[in-house]
C-alpha positions as CSV (number, residue, x, y, z in Angstrom):
1,M,121.7,156.3,98.2
2,N,124.7,154.9,96.4
3,S,124.1,155.4,92.6
4,V,125.7,152.1,91.8
5,A,123.4,150.3,94.3
6,A,120.4,152.1,92.9
7,S,121.1,151.1,89.4
8,E,121.4,147.4,90.2
9,P,117.6,146.7,90.3
10,V,117.2,148.5,87.0
11,A,120.0,146.4,85.5
12,R,118.3,143.2,86.8
13,R,115.0,144.2,85.4
14,R,116.6,144.9,82.1
15,Q,118.4,141.6,82.1
16,A,115.2,139.8,83.0
17,R,113.3,141.4,80.1
18,S,116.1,140.5,77.7
19,E,116.1,136.9,78.9
20,A,112.3,136.8,78.5
21,T,112.5,138.1,75.0
22,R,115.2,135.6,74.1
23,T,113.1,132.7,75.4
24,A,110.0,134.0,73.5
25,L,112.1,134.1,70.3
26,L,113.3,130.6,70.8
27,D,109.8,129.3,71.4
28,A,108.5,131.1,68.4
29,A,111.4,129.9,66.3
30,L,110.6,126.3,67.3
31,H,107.1,126.7,66.0
32,E,108.2,128.3,62.7
33,F,111.1,125.9,62.0
34,A,108.8,122.9,62.8
35,A,106.1,124.2,60.5
36,H,108.2,125.4,57.6
37,G,111.6,124.0,57.9
38,F,114.8,126.0,58.1
39,E,114.6,127.5,54.6
40,G,110.9,128.3,54.7
41,A,110.9,129.8,58.2
42,S,110.7,133.6,58.2
43,T,112.6,135.6,60.9
44,R,109.9,138.3,60.5
45,S,107.2,135.7,61.4
46,I,109.3,134.5,64.3
47,A,109.6,138.0,65.7
48,T,105.9,138.6,65.2
49,R,104.9,135.4,67.0
50,A,107.3,136.3,69.9
51,G,105.5,139.7,70.2
52,T,108.6,141.6,69.4
53,H,110.4,143.2,66.4
54,Q,113.0,141.7,64.0
55,P,115.9,143.8,65.3
56,Q,115.6,141.8,68.5
57,I,116.6,138.6,66.6
58,N,119.6,140.4,65.3
59,Y,120.4,141.6,68.9
60,H,120.2,138.1,70.4
61,F,121.5,136.0,67.6
62,D,124.2,136.5,65.0
63,S,122.2,134.9,62.2
64,K,119.3,132.7,61.2
65,E,121.6,129.7,61.6
66,A,122.5,130.8,65.1
67,L,118.9,131.2,66.0
68,W,118.1,127.7,64.7
69,L,121.0,126.2,66.7
70,A,119.9,127.9,69.8
71,A,116.3,126.9,69.2
72,V,117.2,123.2,68.8
73,E,119.4,123.3,71.9
74,H,116.4,124.9,73.8
75,L,114.1,122.2,72.4
76,F,116.2,119.2,73.6
77,T,116.8,120.9,77.0
78,R,113.0,121.2,77.3
79,L,112.7,117.5,76.3
80,D,115.1,116.4,79.0
81,E,113.5,118.6,81.7
82,A,110.0,117.3,80.8
83,M,111.1,113.6,80.8
84,Q,112.8,114.1,84.2
85,R,109.7,115.9,85.5
86,H,107.4,113.0,84.4
87,L,109.5,110.2,86.0
88,P,107.9,108.9,89.2
89,N,109.5,109.5,92.6
90,G,112.4,107.0,93.2
91,I,113.3,106.7,89.6
92,D,116.1,108.9,88.5
93,Q,116.5,107.6,84.9
94,G,114.2,105.5,82.7
95,F,116.9,104.2,80.3
96,G,120.4,103.6,81.5
97,P,123.0,101.1,82.7
98,D,120.9,100.1,85.7
99,V,117.7,99.5,83.7
100,T,114.9,97.3,84.8
101,R,111.5,96.6,83.3
102,T,110.1,99.0,85.8
103,T,112.5,101.9,84.9
104,F,112.1,101.1,81.2
105,A,108.3,101.4,81.5
106,A,108.8,104.7,83.4
107,G,111.0,105.9,80.7
108,V,108.5,105.1,78.0
109,R,105.7,106.9,79.9
110,S,107.9,109.9,80.6
111,F,108.9,110.1,76.9
112,V,105.3,110.0,75.7
113,R,104.2,112.7,78.2
114,A,107.2,114.8,77.1
115,V,106.6,114.6,73.4
116,A,102.9,115.3,73.9
117,E,104.1,118.6,75.3
118,L,106.6,119.2,72.5
119,P,105.2,118.2,69.1
120,E,107.8,120.6,67.5
121,L,110.4,118.0,68.3
122,N,109.5,115.4,65.8
123,R,108.2,118.0,63.3
124,I,111.7,119.5,63.2
125,M,113.3,116.0,63.1
126,V,111.1,115.1,60.1
127,Q,112.1,118.4,58.4
128,E,115.8,117.8,59.0
129,A,116.2,114.0,58.9
130,T,115.1,113.4,55.4
131,I,118.1,115.2,53.8
132,G,121.7,115.4,54.7
133,S,122.9,118.7,56.1
134,D,125.3,120.2,58.6
135,R,122.2,120.9,60.7
136,L,121.3,117.2,60.8
137,S,124.9,116.3,61.6
138,M,124.7,118.7,64.6
139,I,121.5,117.2,65.8
140,V,122.9,113.6,65.6
141,E,126.2,114.3,67.2
142,Q,125.0,116.6,70.0
143,H,121.5,115.2,70.8
144,T,120.2,112.0,69.2
145,R,123.2,109.7,69.1
146,Q,123.6,109.6,72.9
147,R,119.8,109.1,73.2
148,Y,119.8,106.3,70.7
149,Q,122.7,104.6,72.5
150,Q,121.1,104.9,75.9
151,L,117.7,103.5,74.8
152,A,119.1,100.8,72.6
153,G,121.6,99.8,75.2
154,S,118.8,99.5,77.8
155,W,116.7,97.3,75.5
156,R,119.7,95.2,74.7
157,T,120.3,94.7,78.4
158,L,116.8,93.6,79.1
159,R,116.7,91.4,76.0
160,D,119.9,89.7,77.0
161,R,118.5,88.9,80.4
162,G,115.5,87.4,78.8
163,E,113.1,90.0,80.2
164,V,111.7,91.3,77.0
165,A,111.0,90.1,73.5
166,D,113.9,89.1,71.2
167,L,113.6,92.3,69.1
168,D,116.5,94.3,67.5
169,E,117.3,97.4,69.6
170,T,117.3,99.7,66.6
171,V,113.9,98.5,65.5
172,V,112.7,99.1,69.0
173,Y,114.2,102.6,69.1
174,Y,112.6,103.8,65.9
175,S,109.3,102.0,66.7
176,L,109.1,103.7,70.0
177,I,110.1,107.2,68.7
178,G,107.6,107.0,65.9
179,A,104.7,105.5,68.0
180,A,105.2,107.9,70.8
181,S,105.3,111.1,68.8
182,L,102.8,110.6,65.9
183,P,99.5,111.3,67.7
184,Y,100.9,114.7,68.7
185,V,102.7,115.5,65.5
186,N,99.5,114.7,63.6
187,A,97.1,116.3,66.1
188,P,95.6,118.6,63.4
189,E,94.6,115.5,61.4
190,A,93.2,113.8,64.5
191,R,91.0,116.9,65.1
192,L,89.6,116.5,61.6
193,L,88.7,112.9,62.5
194,G,86.9,114.2,65.6
195,L,89.6,113.2,68.0
196,D,91.6,115.1,70.6
197,T,95.0,113.6,71.2
198,T,96.1,116.4,73.5
199,T,94.0,115.5,76.5
200,D,95.5,114.0,79.7
201,V,93.3,111.0,79.3
202,F,94.5,110.2,75.8
203,V,98.2,110.8,76.7
204,E,98.0,108.4,79.7
205,A,96.1,105.8,77.7
206,H,98.7,106.1,74.9
207,A,101.6,105.7,77.4
208,D,100.0,102.6,78.9
209,A,99.4,101.1,75.5
210,L,103.1,101.5,74.5
211,V,104.3,100.0,77.7
212,T,102.1,97.0,77.0
213,L,103.2,96.7,73.4
214,F,106.9,96.8,74.3
215,L,106.9,95.0,77.6
216,G,103.9,92.7,77.5
217,P,100.7,92.6,79.5
218,E,102.6,92.8,82.8
219,G,103.8,96.2,81.8
220,G,106.6,97.4,84.1
221,S,106.3,94.8,86.7
222,E,109.4,92.8,87.4
223,P,109.4,89.1,86.3
């Protein structure tokens, strides 16, 4: 057997293990950065949570800053994938230039379902958004600005057509982001109240409620 050919499966397994370790580190980093902020997060704790050793962080990432950047990129990629996965068949985009009440409602529902899966998203945003930093500037320029423009533009289009309430698009943006995420960000508090906000039943009821709040009793039906 050719020695080069024989080594290829070994190399692929090694690469797969390396990629799995990197992903585990990113997921662990999201948890730690969400819980403790950038300054408070410990790379040792991240490695432990990922089931590996701290030298693996040094191998995959040049610095704690590089790990944070990669983790945030990973987080927003997971958000986009989750939102796309939760859109119904026949709807490619909830918010966008071709928005309708139906697609906007689908976008609200897909966003609620996505953030229910990713409570780290708004925990990290709260950690970073209350003070100015290069990290916050990166989040805004690479991730949140385009999302704000897309959602706000969609609402403005519907409002100008007279299909939704006459509400400022920025107010709608922040109201939706906050209302959609809080039950999952505050899930530990909810548990102390005897509530479980992580069940499918709650998530669907929450999504339906927000569609009604923003679009009225008719929900996503076209006028």
